N, C-alpha and C positions, 0 to 999 in steps of 0.2 A: 583331230573332230571329236567328240565322244558321244558316243551315241548309244540306243538299247535297241536290244533284239532278244527275239523269245527263243527258248534254245529247245528244241525238241528231242524228243525219246529215240533212240534210233537202234535198231534191231539189229543183235549182234549172237555170231553164233561162235562156240567154241571147239577149238580143233581139236579131232581125237583123240591125238597123241598127247594131248594136256590136260586130258579128262578121264576118270577112273567109272568103274560101277557103281560105285553109288551115285556122282553127280548125274550120271546115265539116266536112272533112275528118276531123280529128282526133277531132270529135263521133261522125262513122257508123264509125269504127274500133274508136270504146270506147264505145261506145253502151250493148250489154248489159250489160260492165263494171261501168259507173257505174251503170247504174240497181241492180243489186246491192248494191254501195258504199255508194248511199242509203239503202237499207232496213236497211244492219247497223246496230244499235245502237254507239256508240262508249262503252266502257266506262273514261269518265273524270269524273271527281268533279268538280263546280265547286260553290263557297261563295257561297251566293246570301243578302243579305240582306233579310229579308219585314219588312214594317209593316203595323199591322192599323191602319184608317182609317176615319172615319164612313162609311156609305153616303151618296152623292152621287149629283145626276142625272147626271154625268157616266159611273159606272160601270153605266148601263143598258145597253149592248151585252154589257159583261163577263159583267156577270150574268146576262142571258138565253143566252149561251151557255152556262155552266154550269149553268143549270138543263134547254136542250136536252140535256144528256148524259144526267140524268136520265130526262127523260121520253121520248126519243127522237121516235117518230113516232106518240107518242098524240094524242089529241083534247084536249091540254091548251094553252089560249093562255098562251106562257111569257110576250109581252109582256107581256100586262096582267099575270100575277104577279109581273113584272118590275115594275112599277109600281108595287103595291101594296107592296112589298119596298120599294122608294124612298121611298115616302111616309112609311113608319115612320122615320123620322129616330131615334128616340131608342132606335131597336130594330135591334139587328145592326152589323156591320162587314164589310169586305174586304181582305183582303192583298192588296196589290201590295207590287213590288221598292223597298226604300228607294233613296234616291237616290242615284244611280249620279257618282260624280269626272269629272268635264269628261278628265280625261285615262283615260278607261276605255274598252276596246274594246268594251265592250257597248253596241249600238244597240237594245235594246230599249226599247218603249211606255214611259215613267214612268208612265202610267194604267190598262196592261193589270190586269184581276183575276185572281187565281192561286185565289183562297178566297172563297166570303161566307160567312155564316152568318145566322141569321134565323128570328125564330117567328110565323108567321102566325097569329089565335084564328080559328080556321072558326066557332065559336058568336058571335061576336061581327058576324061579316060574312056573314050568312047572306043568300042570295038575290044577292050578288056571281056574276056569269055563270061567272066563268074558275072559282071556287073549288065551283061545283054542278057544273061538268062535273067538276072534278079528284075529289070526290066518289063522282057516278055512276061514272066509272071504275073507282074502288080498290070499288065496293062488286059493280059486274060480275065484276072480276076474283077478288075475294074468292068471289063465288057460283059461278066455277068451278074456285079453288083449294084449299079450305079443308071444311070440316065442316061441316053443318046448325047444331050450336051455335056455332062461332067465327062464321059467316055472321050469326045473329041476335045474336049481339052487338054484332058489329059495325056493321051496321044502326042497333041501339038508340040505339049513341055515337053516328052520324053523325046519326042524323038525331031522336034522342029530344031533347029541350029540359032533362032532368036534371042535364048532364053540362058543362062548357066546357074545348074540344080545340083545341091549338094545333098548328099545322103545322109541325116544325121540320125545317127546310131549312140542309143543313151538306154542302156540293159544294166541291172544289177537284180542279187538274187534277192527272192521275193519279200525274206524276210529283214532284209537291209529297211532302214527307216528311209523316207524321202528326204531328211533333212541335208544329206550329202550329197544331192542332185546339184541344192542352190551354189556353193561354190564351185563345182564341176560344171555346171553351164557358165559361169562367170569366168572363171576360167580358158573356158572353150572361146567363149567369144572376143576374149582379148588374143587369143591364139590367132584365131581368124584375121581379127584386122591386123593383128601386124605379118601375117601371110600375104593379107592381101598389100600393105605398105611397101614388103621387100619383094613380091612376086615370084611367091612361093605357091605350090600344089594346094588347091582347093583354099586359098583366100576368097576368091570372086564367087560369092553364088549370091543370086539374087532371087532365087528362091529355095528354101529347105524344105525336102522331103522326108517324113516323119511315118515309122511302120509303129503304131503301139497297140498293147496286148490292151486287148477290150474283151469285155462278157456282158451278156443281156440275159433277163429271166425268161428261163425256159415258158413257151409260149403254151395257156391252156385252152381246154376244148373253148370251140366260138361260139356254143350255146349260151344262151342268158345274152346279157347286154353286153356292150360294145366293148373290149378290152382299150385301158389305156394306151398308151403312146410307150413304145418298148423304151425301158431307160437304159441308155449308154454306160459301163462302167469301166472309168481304168483303174488297171493294175497299179500304174506307178500315179499316183495322186497328184500329181503335178502335171502331167501331159493333157489335162482338161486343159490349160492354160493357151497350150501350142493350139486345141481344135477349136479354142473360140477366136483364136485370128486367122484361123485357116482359110482360105480362097476356094480350094478343092478339099475335099473328101469323102471318102467311102469307106466299108465295112465291109468284110468277107469273115465266113463263117471258118473256121479249120477243126471245128468237131473230132472231126475224121482222121486227122493228123496229129491229136491232140492224146496226150497218155499223162495220168498221174505222176507221173513222176516230172514230166517236163511242165507242168502246169497246175497241179495242185488238182483237189477234189473237185473245186467250182462249184461253192455253194455259199452263199451271202444269210446267215441268219435262218440256214435252213432252207432256203429260198434254191433251188438248181439254178445253174445258170449252164448258158452254152459260150464256149470260148470263139471270141474275131480278132481278127486283127484290123486294125481300122487306119488308113491310108491318108495322111494329112498333108497338104503344100503350102507354107506358110511363107509369105513375102517375107525376105531378111530385113525389111525394115520397120518390121510387125514385131521382129526381137526383140526391142526393148519395152514394150507393151505386155510382152510375153514376162520376160525378167523383174518388172517391178509387179505383176502378181503372184510369183513365186515367191518373189519378197515376203511381201505380205504375208504369204499364205504358211513360210516353211519359217520365217524369223519368228523364235521365242523369244 
């Protein structure tokens, strides 16, 4: 699939062994200016072809990097979680750049992972340490951020034995356009149906648990007229459709865990934003409605 992405300026440094005195002087004279230019976004549209691939062992570092931007500094073992995703070769896919022609100026890594999607059945994998710590973290955040009623339902869902719950992971880099999400989700739904038919792991899930990167405008002073209700903005636009169909949902702030490298500068139209994670529980029988809305939104 062909998609456009914005190319960002990247700060580079000369190796001292490759520079002479004159180039050093030039760097000293223009240091501040170069740093400012390096931070500026280049509004240049670049056409990039992406391809979906079956997850392989070579994708470990790419998948882990994407998981780290979701979980930040929380006590979730992203290495172990990545291993679980890779072990499920029948479930999920990664997005890489299509093969680049030899005469192209693009020197990117052909194995770089730009996006990943997978489903991990939490009910089938009870007792797995990294997943138990993930559940503990979510239960703790739910207790801090939601009503007693939501907390009780969420605990029953994760700790009870009556339902099968799958962790839906869908991550991509921030400058990768949302259009790639549609074929990835469609393929995952087919793989889940096939896994259920053949009795493979993660096939049978009654509920999907999704953790979405979101943000809210920073609150202003309480003096003056009452402020309108905070708007929840989704970093991955299409995940709002999952939110609409969710039967349980809550958000918790991750500002203390976030940094600019993982989350960006967090401003929209010069409005400062506070980063959150929004947890959603979607019945699998609602996934058809989600896919319909996503298809309508993302099909050009």
